C-alpha positions as CSV (number, residue, x, y, z in Angstrom):
1,M,-3.3,13.0,42.3
2,N,-5.4,10.7,44.3
3,Y,-9.2,11.1,44.0
4,R,-12.0,9.1,45.5
5,E,-15.4,8.8,43.9
6,I,-18.3,10.0,46.0
7,N,-22.0,9.7,45.6
8,P,-23.7,13.0,44.8
9,I,-25.8,12.6,47.9
10,D,-22.6,12.6,50.0
11,L,-21.4,15.9,48.6
12,N,-21.4,18.1,51.7
13,E,-20.5,21.5,50.2
14,S,-22.6,24.6,49.7
15,T,-23.7,25.1,46.2
16,F,-23.8,28.8,46.8
17,R,-20.2,28.8,47.9
18,L,-18.9,26.5,45.3
19,I,-20.4,28.2,42.3
20,G,-21.2,31.8,43.3
21,H,-18.2,32.5,45.5
22,D,-15.4,30.1,44.7
23,W,-16.3,29.7,41.0
24,M,-15.9,26.7,38.7
25,L,-14.4,25.8,35.4
26,V,-16.7,24.4,32.6
27,T,-14.4,22.3,30.4
28,A,-15.2,20.3,27.3
29,A,-13.3,18.7,24.4
30,H,-14.2,19.0,20.7
31,N,-12.3,18.1,17.6
32,S,-9.2,17.0,19.6
33,R,-9.1,20.3,21.4
34,V,-10.0,21.4,24.9
35,N,-11.3,24.7,26.1
36,T,-12.5,26.0,29.5
37,M,-14.2,29.0,31.1
38,T,-14.8,30.2,34.5
39,A,-18.5,30.2,35.6
40,S,-20.3,31.7,38.6
41,W,-23.8,30.9,37.6
42,G,-25.4,27.5,37.9
43,G,-26.5,24.9,40.4
44,F,-27.2,21.3,41.3
45,G,-30.5,19.5,41.8
46,V,-32.7,16.6,40.9
47,L,-34.5,16.6,37.5
48,F,-35.7,13.7,35.3
49,N,-35.1,11.5,38.4
50,K,-31.3,12.2,38.0
51,N,-28.8,14.1,39.9
52,V,-28.1,17.2,37.6
53,A,-25.9,20.2,37.3
54,Y,-27.1,23.2,35.3
55,I,-24.8,25.8,33.7
56,F,-25.2,28.8,31.6
57,V,-23.0,29.8,28.6
58,R,-23.2,33.0,26.6
59,P,-23.2,32.7,22.8
60,Q,-20.0,34.7,22.4
61,R,-18.0,32.4,24.7
62,F,-15.5,30.2,22.7
63,T,-16.2,27.4,25.2
64,K,-19.8,27.2,24.0
65,E,-18.6,25.6,20.8
66,F,-16.8,22.9,22.8
67,V,-19.9,22.3,25.1
68,D,-22.2,22.1,22.1
69,G,-19.8,19.8,20.2
70,S,-19.5,17.2,23.0
71,D,-21.8,14.9,24.9
72,R,-20.1,15.5,28.2
73,F,-18.2,18.3,30.1
74,S,-16.6,18.6,33.4
75,L,-17.1,21.1,36.2
76,T,-14.0,21.5,38.3
77,F,-13.5,23.3,41.6
78,F,-10.4,24.6,43.1
79,D,-9.1,25.8,46.5
80,K,-8.7,29.5,47.1
81,S,-5.1,29.6,46.0
82,F,-6.3,29.4,42.3
83,K,-8.6,32.5,42.3
84,K,-6.1,34.4,40.2
85,E,-6.0,31.6,37.6
86,L,-9.8,31.3,37.6
87,S,-10.1,35.0,37.0
88,Y,-7.7,34.8,34.1
89,L,-9.5,31.9,32.6
90,G,-12.7,33.8,32.8
91,T,-11.4,36.7,30.8
92,A,-8.9,35.3,28.3
93,S,-10.1,33.5,25.2
94,G,-8.9,30.0,24.2
95,K,-9.5,31.2,20.6
96,D,-6.6,33.6,20.9
97,E,-4.1,31.6,23.1
98,D,-3.5,28.4,25.0
99,K,-5.0,29.9,28.1
100,I,-5.1,26.5,30.0
101,S,-1.3,26.1,29.7
102,K,-0.8,29.8,30.4
103,A,-2.8,29.4,33.6
104,G,-0.5,26.5,34.7
105,L,-3.2,23.8,34.6
106,T,-2.6,20.2,33.7
107,T,-5.4,18.6,31.6
108,L,-6.3,15.0,32.4
109,Y,-9.2,12.9,30.9
110,L,-11.8,10.5,32.3
111,G,-12.7,8.7,29.1
112,E,-12.9,11.6,26.6
113,T,-13.9,14.2,29.2
114,P,-11.2,16.7,30.2
115,Y,-10.7,18.0,33.7
116,F,-7.7,19.5,35.6
117,E,-5.3,17.7,37.9
118,E,-5.0,20.8,40.2
119,S,-8.8,20.7,41.0
120,R,-10.0,19.5,44.4
121,L,-13.5,18.5,43.2
122,I,-14.5,17.1,39.8
123,M,-17.9,16.5,38.3
124,I,-18.2,14.6,35.0
125,C,-21.5,15.6,33.4
126,K,-23.5,14.2,30.5
127,K,-25.6,16.7,28.7
128,L,-29.4,16.0,28.8
129,Y,-31.0,19.3,27.8
130,A,-30.1,22.7,26.3
131,Q,-32.2,25.7,25.8
132,D,-31.5,29.3,24.7
133,M,-32.8,31.9,27.0
134,T,-35.1,34.4,25.3
135,R,-36.1,38.0,25.9
136,E,-39.9,37.2,26.0
137,N,-39.4,34.5,28.8
138,F,-38.1,37.0,31.4
139,I,-40.7,37.9,34.0
140,D,-38.5,40.3,35.8
141,V,-37.8,42.9,33.1
142,D,-35.3,44.8,35.3
143,M,-33.2,41.7,35.8
144,R,-33.2,41.2,32.0
145,K,-32.1,44.7,31.4
146,K,-29.4,44.5,34.1
147,H,-27.9,41.2,33.0
148,Y,-28.5,41.4,29.3
149,P,-28.1,44.9,28.0
150,E,-26.7,43.5,24.8
151,E,-29.4,40.9,24.7
152,D,-26.7,38.1,24.5
153,Y,-28.8,35.6,26.3
154,H,-27.2,32.5,27.8
155,T,-27.9,29.0,26.8
156,L,-29.0,26.8,29.7
157,Y,-27.5,23.3,29.8
158,I,-28.8,20.6,32.2
159,A,-26.5,17.6,32.6
160,E,-26.6,14.4,34.6
161,I,-23.7,14.3,37.1
162,E,-22.3,10.9,36.2
163,K,-19.3,11.0,38.5
164,I,-18.0,13.1,41.4
165,L,-14.3,12.8,42.3
166,L,-12.9,14.4,45.4
167,K,-9.2,14.9,46.1
168,D,-8.0,12.9,49.1
């Protein structure tokens, strides 16, 4: 596949559509293995004078072990024809099966960071900060109760967007 690198400032897509509607895959490698998960929470912005992405991963997700064990991860975005695969990747566990192969995706690497050949947009991200969300930090108690009835709070990761590749 042919990709061209673009500057983050030239990314002309809605964050709300990319993440909240179309979804993304969060993918990392650790101990010579790769795992991915579908995510629909996160965003992009500027922090620490860097272009950053922020993502959230629950403690029970197998992918968390991979994100924690690596300095980098990728965020990949697909066209609408991959919605079924993204849904599957969000419910199946890589602990139980080779869900990436089962979804029909091809893993490629930029350095040691995995991404998928079938994606239309790739972000290579370097972790800068991680923090576990906690019960006491919620101001909106109703939101906490709605999204965390099991109190399985996400870990927030903030990562520098090192490279954006857009499919030609």
